[in-house]
C-alpha positions as CSV (number, residue, x, y, z in Angstrom):
1,X,104.3,140.8,131.1
2,X,104.7,143.3,133.8
3,X,105.0,147.0,133.0
4,X,108.5,147.2,134.5
5,X,109.9,144.7,132.1
6,X,108.1,145.9,129.0
7,X,110.8,148.3,127.9
8,X,113.5,145.8,128.6
9,X,112.2,143.0,126.4
10,X,114.5,143.7,123.4
11,X,117.5,144.0,125.6
12,X,116.7,140.8,127.4
13,X,116.3,139.0,124.0
14,X,119.7,140.4,122.9
15,X,121.4,139.3,126.0
16,X,119.9,135.8,125.8
17,X,120.8,135.4,122.2
18,X,124.4,136.6,122.9
19,X,124.9,134.3,125.8
20,X,123.6,131.4,123.7
21,X,125.8,132.2,120.8
22,X,129.0,132.8,122.8
23,X,128.4,129.8,125.0
24,X,128.3,127.5,121.9
25,X,131.4,129.3,120.5
26,X,133.3,128.8,123.8
27,X,132.5,125.1,123.8
28,X,133.7,124.9,120.2
29,X,137.0,126.5,121.1
30,X,137.5,124.2,124.1
31,X,136.8,121.1,122.0
32,X,138.7,122.2,118.9
33,X,141.9,120.3,119.9
34,X,140.1,117.0,120.1
35,X,138.4,117.2,116.7
36,X,139.8,115.4,113.7
37,X,139.2,117.6,110.6
38,X,139.9,114.7,108.3
39,X,137.2,112.4,109.8
40,X,134.3,111.2,107.7
41,X,131.8,113.5,109.5
42,X,133.7,116.6,108.5
43,X,134.2,115.3,104.9
44,X,130.4,114.8,104.8
45,X,129.8,118.3,106.3
46,X,132.1,119.8,103.7
47,X,130.3,118.0,100.9
48,X,126.9,119.2,102.1
49,X,128.1,122.7,102.5
50,X,129.5,122.9,99.0
51,X,126.2,121.3,97.7
52,X,124.1,123.9,99.4
53,X,126.3,126.8,98.1
54,X,126.1,125.3,94.5
55,X,122.3,124.9,94.8
56,X,121.8,128.4,96.0
57,X,124.0,129.8,93.2
58,X,122.1,127.8,90.6
59,X,118.8,129.0,92.0
60,X,120.1,132.6,92.0
61,X,121.0,132.3,88.3
62,X,118.0,130.4,87.1
63,X,115.2,131.7,89.4
64,X,116.3,135.0,90.8
65,X,114.2,137.4,92.8
66,X,114.4,141.1,93.2
67,X,116.4,143.3,90.8
68,X,118.3,140.3,89.3
69,X,115.1,138.9,88.0
70,X,115.0,141.9,85.5
71,X,118.2,140.7,83.9
72,X,117.5,138.3,81.0
73,X,118.3,134.7,81.4
74,X,120.8,134.6,78.6
75,X,122.8,137.5,80.1
76,X,122.8,135.8,83.5
77,X,124.0,132.5,81.9
78,X,126.6,134.4,79.9
79,X,128.0,136.2,82.9
80,X,128.0,132.9,84.8
81,X,129.9,131.2,82.0
82,X,132.5,134.0,81.8
83,X,133.0,133.9,85.6
84,X,133.5,130.1,85.5
85,X,136.0,130.6,82.6
86,X,138.0,133.1,84.6
87,X,138.0,130.7,87.6
88,X,139.2,127.8,85.5
89,X,141.9,129.8,83.7
90,X,143.8,130.9,86.8
91,X,145.5,128.0,88.6
92,X,145.7,129.9,91.9
93,X,143.6,132.7,93.4
94,X,140.6,131.7,91.3
95,X,137.7,132.9,93.4
96,X,138.3,136.6,93.7
97,X,138.9,137.3,90.0
98,X,135.8,135.2,89.1
99,X,133.6,137.0,91.6
100,X,134.9,140.3,90.4
101,X,134.2,139.3,86.8
102,X,130.6,138.3,87.5
103,X,129.9,141.4,89.7
104,X,131.4,143.9,87.2
105,X,129.7,142.3,84.2
106,X,126.3,142.4,85.9
107,X,126.9,146.0,87.1
108,X,127.9,146.9,83.6
109,X,124.8,145.4,82.1
110,X,122.7,147.4,84.7
111,X,124.4,150.6,83.7
112,X,124.0,150.0,80.0
113,X,120.4,148.7,80.1
C-alpha cells in the first residue's frame, strides 16, 4: 500500500462498510411494499430466529462464560424459572417484567454473594 493511503485505511474501510450497509437497507425499503409478511419464507425465518434466540438463551444459562459462570447452576436455573413464571403470569406486557425479574435477581445474587 502506498504511503499516502496508509493513514486513510480505517476511514476507507468505514466508508466502504457504511455504503454496503446503507445500500442494502435502501433496497429493503424500496422492496418493502412488495413483500408479503405472511408468506411461508417469512414464517420460516421467524421460526429460525426464535429457535436461535432460544438456543443462545439455553446456552447462556447452562454453559455461561465470563462472570455468569461464577453463579452456581441451581441459582441460574432458579432465576430462569422465576422469570418464566413472571412471563407466564402476565397475559400482556410479559417480556419486560420477566427480563427485569431475571436481571434484578442475578444482580441481587451478585451483591449478596
